[in-house]
C-alpha positions, 0 to 999 in steps of 0.5 A: 510555344512558351506555355508548352515549354514552361509546362514541360520544364515545370513539370520536370522540376525547376526548383533552384535551377539556373535558367539560360534563355536564348531570345528571351523577348520581354521576359515572359518565359523566364518570369514565369520559371522564376515564379515556379522555384527557378533561382536565377535566369540569364537572358540573352537578347539582341533587341534592346527595345526587348531588353529594355521592356524585360528589364523594367518588368524584372524591376516591377516584380522585384526581380532585378537581382534574379536577372542577368541580361546580355546584349547581343547575339549569343553565339558571338557572347558564348565566346565569353568563358564566363557565360558559357561555363555558367550554363555548362558546368565548365 
């Protein structure tokens, strides 16, 4: 599923895009999209172990400034205007 999603998005073009990855896991999708030209990714993940692994991989790849991490449930986090507005344009 991940490869098909990345392929479909990159076929449409991700240059300069901002990615919202809900349930981002260890980061495979955001790293692929950043490599394809996306400018920033915000990852929402409930698992602290997955977040730790994704942060470590971001650091290893030199992408720590290109990825923001949010821990918790997206529905709960979406109540915060800054998370909602940064990905919906309002």
